[in-house]
C-alpha positions as CSV (number, residue, x, y, z in Angstrom):
1,X,0.0,0.0,0.0
2,X,1.6,3.2,-1.1
3,X,1.1,6.7,0.2
4,X,-1.7,7.6,-2.3
5,X,-3.8,4.6,-1.2
6,X,-3.3,5.5,2.4
7,X,-4.5,9.1,1.8
8,X,-7.5,7.8,-0.1
9,X,-8.4,5.6,2.8
10,X,-8.1,8.5,5.3
11,X,-9.8,11.1,3.1
12,X,-12.3,9.4,0.8
13,X,-14.1,12.6,-0.2
14,X,-11.0,14.4,-1.3
15,X,-10.2,14.7,-5.0
16,X,-6.5,15.4,-5.6
17,X,-5.7,18.2,-8.0
18,X,-3.8,17.5,-11.1
19,X,-1.7,20.6,-10.9
20,X,1.9,19.9,-10.5
21,X,4.0,22.6,-8.9
22,X,6.4,24.1,-11.4
23,X,10.0,23.7,-10.8
24,X,10.8,27.1,-12.2
25,X,11.4,29.6,-9.5
26,X,10.4,33.0,-10.5
27,X,12.3,35.8,-8.9
28,X,10.3,38.2,-6.8
29,X,13.1,40.8,-7.1
30,X,12.6,43.5,-9.7
31,X,15.1,43.2,-12.6
32,X,16.6,46.3,-14.1
33,X,18.0,47.4,-17.5
34,X,21.2,49.0,-16.2
35,X,23.9,46.7,-14.9
36,X,24.7,46.3,-11.3
37,X,28.3,47.5,-10.6
38,X,30.4,45.0,-8.8
39,X,33.7,46.5,-7.5
40,X,36.5,45.6,-5.2
41,X,38.0,47.8,-2.5
42,X,40.2,47.5,0.5
43,X,38.8,49.0,3.6
44,X,41.0,49.2,6.7
45,X,43.4,46.8,4.9
46,X,40.7,44.2,4.3
47,X,39.2,43.2,1.0
48,X,35.6,44.0,0.4
49,X,33.2,43.5,-2.6
50,X,30.7,46.3,-3.2
51,X,27.5,46.1,-5.3
52,X,25.8,49.3,-6.3
53,X,23.6,50.7,-9.0
54,X,20.4,48.9,-8.2
55,X,17.4,51.3,-8.8
56,X,14.6,49.1,-7.5
57,X,13.1,49.0,-4.0
58,X,15.4,48.9,-1.0
59,X,13.5,45.9,0.4
60,X,14.4,43.9,-2.8
61,X,18.0,44.9,-2.6
62,X,18.1,43.8,1.1
63,X,16.6,40.4,0.1
64,X,19.3,40.1,-2.6
65,X,22.0,41.0,0.0
66,X,20.8,38.4,2.4
67,X,20.6,35.7,-0.3
68,X,24.2,36.5,-1.4
69,X,25.5,36.4,2.1
70,X,23.9,33.1,2.9
71,X,25.0,31.4,-0.4
72,X,28.6,32.5,0.2
73,X,28.5,32.1,4.0
74,X,30.2,35.5,4.5
75,X,29.4,38.6,6.4
76,X,28.3,41.9,5.0
77,X,25.9,44.8,5.2
78,X,23.5,47.0,3.3
79,X,24.3,50.7,3.6
80,X,23.7,53.8,1.5
81,X,22.1,51.8,-1.4
82,X,25.2,49.5,-1.5
83,X,25.7,45.9,-0.6
84,X,29.1,45.4,1.1
85,X,30.4,41.9,1.3
86,X,33.4,40.9,3.3
87,X,36.1,39.4,1.1
88,X,36.8,39.3,-2.6
89,X,34.0,37.3,-4.1
90,X,33.4,39.2,-7.3
91,X,33.4,36.2,-9.6
92,X,31.0,34.2,-7.4
93,X,28.7,37.1,-6.8
94,X,28.6,37.9,-10.6
95,X,27.7,34.2,-11.3
96,X,24.8,34.3,-8.7
97,X,23.5,37.6,-10.1
98,X,23.7,36.3,-13.7
99,X,21.7,33.2,-12.7
100,X,19.0,35.5,-11.3
101,X,18.8,37.4,-14.6
102,X,20.7,40.6,-13.7
103,X,23.3,42.2,-15.9
104,X,26.5,42.8,-14.0
105,X,29.5,45.0,-14.8
106,X,32.9,44.3,-13.1
107,X,34.8,47.4,-12.0
108,X,38.4,47.5,-10.6
109,X,41.3,45.1,-10.4
């Protein structure tokens, strides 16, 4: 007896829907035409990656910052319409943003 049979025994009146959840994950973040600028700086002698140039809502940019920080397992912050990531992760961040559909421009070193 598989799971479907057990569910039918428990809920005889229920008719399962035929809709399958789509595997495509649509981004709820607003995509823009201008590229996001990804640059490298040293602050207090430590490398940092800075993302700027996003002209959507601040809440969307904060969601993006949180997602990048969790995927890379690094620290960072969101200040003055910039995402500041600790360390030099330009290549990885650019790959993440391109997967989401953003256009990215690399600036500096």
